[in-house]
Structures are given as C-alpha cells and as structure tokens.
BAKEKOL-452909 format. One record per residue: residue number from 1; x, y, z of N, C-alpha, C, O in turn. Coordinates in steps of 0.05 Angstrom, whole numbers, plus 5000, padded with zeros to 4 digits. Layout:
# residues N
REC  num  n_east  n_north  n_up  ca_east  ca_north  ca_up  c_east  c_north  c_up  o_east  o_north  o_up
REC  NUM       X        Y     Z        X         Y      Z       X        Y     Z       X        Y     Z
...
END
This chain:
# residues 78
REC  num  n_east  n_north  n_up  ca_east  ca_north  ca_up  c_east  c_north  c_up  o_east  o_north  o_up
REC    1    4903     8494  6919     4880      8510   6926    4889     8539  6927    4910     8546  6938
REC    2    4872     8556  6915     4876      8585   6916    4855     8597  6933    4832     8588  6933
REC    3    4862     8619  6947     4842      8633   6964    4841     8662  6955    4861     8674  6948
REC    4    4817     8673  6955     4813      8701   6950    4787     8710  6963    4771     8693  6971
REC    5    4783     8736  6966     4759      8746   6978    4741     8761  6958    4751     8773  6939
REC    6    4715     8759  6963     4696      8774   6947    4677     8787  6967    4674     8779  6990
REC    7    4663     8807  6956     4642      8821   6972    4617     8822  6956    4617     8826  6931
REC    8    4594     8819  6969     4568      8822   6957    4551     8839  6975    4555     8839  7000
REC    9    4532     8853  6964     4513      8869   6979    4488     8854  6985    4474     8846  6966
REC   10    4482     8849  7010     4459      8835   7019    4443     8853  7037    4453     8861  7058
REC   11    4418     8860  7030     4401      8878   7046    4416     8904  7053    4417     8912  7076
REC   12    4428     8916  7032     4442      8942   7035    4467     8940  7053    4476     8961  7062
REC   13    4476     8916  7058     4500      8912   7075    4521     8897  7059    4516     8876  7047
REC   14    4546     8908  7058     4567      8895   7044    4578     8872  7061    4587     8876  7083
REC   15    4577     8848  7050     4587      8825   7065    4611     8813  7050    4612     8812  7026
REC   16    4630     8803  7066     4655      8793   7054    4656     8763  7058    4649     8752  7079
REC   17    4667     8749  7038     4668      8720   7038    4696     8712  7028    4708     8725  7011
REC   18    4705     8689  7038     4729      8677   7028    4722     8655  7008    4705     8639  7014
REC   19    4735     8655  6985     4730      8635   6965    4755     8617  6964    4777     8627  6962
REC   20    4751     8591  6964     4773      8572   6961    4768     8558  6934    4748     8544  6931
REC   21    4787     8562  6916     4785      8551   6889    4802     8526  6887    4827     8528  6890
REC   22    4789     8504  6883     4804      8478   6880    4807     8473  6850    4790     8461  6837
REC   23    4829     8484  6839     4834      8484   6810    4835     8455  6799    4827     8451  6776
REC   24    4844     8436  6815     4847      8409   6806    4827     8391  6820    4834     8369  6828
REC   25    4802     8401  6823     4782      8386   6838    4774     8361  6823    4778     8358  6799
REC   26    4764     8342  6838     4754      8317   6828    4726     8313  6837    4716     8329  6854
REC   27    4711     8294  6827     4683      8290   6831    4673     8292  6860    4650     8301  6864
REC   28    4689     8285  6879     4680      8285   6907    4679     8313  6919    4666     8318  6939
REC   29    4694     8331  6908     4696      8358   6919    4687     8379  6899    4692     8377  6875
REC   30    4672     8399  6908     4663      8420   6891    4686     8439  6884    4706     8440  6899
REC   31    4684     8453  6862     4707      8470   6853    4711     8494  6871    4733     8500  6877
REC   32    4689     8507  6879     4691      8531   6896    4677     8526  6923    4654     8519  6923
REC   33    4691     8531  6945     4679      8531   6971    4679     8559  6982    4699     8574  6978
REC   34    4657     8567  6996     4654      8594   7006    4653     8593  7036    4640     8576  7048
REC   35    4667     8612  7049     4669      8614   7078    4663     8642  7086    4670     8661  7072
REC   36    4651     8645  7109     4648      8671   7122    4657     8668  7151    4646     8652  7166
REC   37    4676     8683  7159     4687      8681   7186    4695     8653  7193    4689     8642  7215
REC   38    4709     8639  7174     4718      8612   7177    4696     8591  7178    4702     8567  7182
REC   39    4671     8599  7174     4649      8579   7173    4641     8573  7144    4637     8592  7128
REC   40    4639     8548  7138     4631      8539   7111    4602     8547  7107    4585     8540  7123
REC   41    4597     8561  7084     4569      8569   7079    4558     8557  7053    4534     8559  7048
REC   42    4575     8546  7036     4565      8534   7012    4588     8529  6992    4611     8537  6996
REC   43    4581     8515  6970     4600      8510   6949    4586     8510  6922    4562     8507  6920
REC   44    4603     8513  6901     4593      8515   6874    4608     8497  6855    4632     8491  6860
REC   45    4595     8489  6834     4607      8473   6813    4599     8486  6787    4575     8491  6782
REC   46    4618     8491  6769     4611      8502   6742    4600     8481  6723    4609     8458  6725
REC   47    4582     8489  6706     4573      8471   6685    4591     8474  6660    4611     8489  6661
REC   48    4583     8462  6638     4599      8464   6614    4601     8492  6602    4618     8498  6586
REC   49    4582     8509  6610     4581      8537   6601    4593     8556  6621    4590     8581  6618
REC   50    4606     8545  6642     4619      8561   6663    4599     8576  6680    4606     8597  6693
REC   51    4574     8567  6681     4554      8578   6698    4555     8562  6724    4554     8537  6724
REC   52    4556     8576  6747     4559      8562   6773    4532     8553  6784    4512     8567  6782
REC   53    4532     8530  6795     4508      8518   6808    4516     8510  6836    4538     8502  6841
REC   54    4497     8513  6854     4502      8506   6882    4508     8476  6884    4492     8460  6873
REC   55    4529     8470  6896     4538      8442   6899    4530     8431  6927    4519     8410  6930
REC   56    4536     8448  6947     4529      8441   6975    4519     8466  6989    4530     8488  6986
REC   57    4497     8463  7003     4485      8485   7017    4477     8476  7045    4456     8463  7048
REC   58    4493     8483  7065     4486      8474   7092    4464     8491  7106    4457     8486  7128
REC   59    4455     8512  7092     4433      8528   7102    4442     8550  7122    4425     8560  7137
REC   60    4467     8557  7122     4478      8578   7140    4468     8605  7131    4462     8622  7148
REC   61    4468     8610  7105     4458      8636   7094    4435     8630  7075    4433     8607  7065
REC   62    4418     8649  7070     4396      8645   7051    4406     8637  7023    4428     8647  7015
REC   63    4391     8621  7009     4400      8613   6982    4403     8637  6964    4420     8636  6946
REC   64    4388     8658  6968     4391      8682   6952    4419     8694  6954    4430     8704  6935
REC   65    4430     8692  6978     4457      8702   6983    4477     8685  6967    4496     8696  6955
REC   66    4473     8659  6966     4491      8642   6951    4489     8648  6921    4509     8648  6907
REC   67    4465     8655  6911     4462      8663   6883    4477     8689  6877    4489     8692  6856
REC   68    4477     8708  6896     4492      8733   6892    4522     8727  6891    4536     8739  6875
REC   69    4531     8709  6908     4559      8702   6908    4566     8689  6881    4587     8695  6869
REC   70    4549     8671  6871     4554      8658   6846    4556     8678  6823    4573     8676  6806
REC   71    4538     8697  6823     4538      8718   6802    4564     8734  6803    4576     8740  6782
REC   72    4572     8740  6827     4597      8755   6830    4621     8739  6820    4638     8749  6805
REC   73    4622     8713  6826     4644      8696   6817    4643     8693  6786    4664     8694  6773
REC   74    4620     8690  6775     4617      8688   6746    4627     8713  6732    4638     8712  6710
REC   75    4624     8736  6745     4633      8761   6734    4664     8763  6732    4674     8779  6717
REC   76    4677     8746  6748     4707      8746   6747    4717     8729  6723    4741     8728  6718
REC   77    4699     8716  6709     4706      8699   6686    4726     8677  6694    4746     8672  6680
REC   78    4721     8664  6717     4739      8643   6726    4730     8616  6719    4743     8596  6725
END
C-alpha cells in the first residue's frame, strides 16, 4: 500500500485528503481509499479506461466532493 496526499477546492476552501493506493488489490477491496483526518470517506475503482468510479461511499462527504477527488486522481495518470 502506498500513501500520498491530494488537495481539492470545495466551496472555495482547499481541503486535504490522504489517498491509500492498494497496487495489488483484489476484488474484495477497492484500489483507492480516501481518508480525511483519519476518517474513511470513500473509495474508488478504475475501469478499463482508467476512469475512476465510486466503489464505496459512506456518506461522510457530499458525492460531488468524491467526484472532485476522482478528477484530481485521474489527472495524476495513475
């Protein structure tokens, strides 16, 4: 597992998130898990075209915020 941080702007406020990348993930676990202040906020799974889709959403942040995070991650070409 690799960890790194990203930032996205939500309502004119810069918010920071920790991304946990499970490079050798298997079907039971999503490839990317997102945390804010150690709280799980969602996870993503790439499709065959490397476009990220929400895998798990516990409803901690608005879905729009998860889409912003996905866009940011896709921009890293990971």
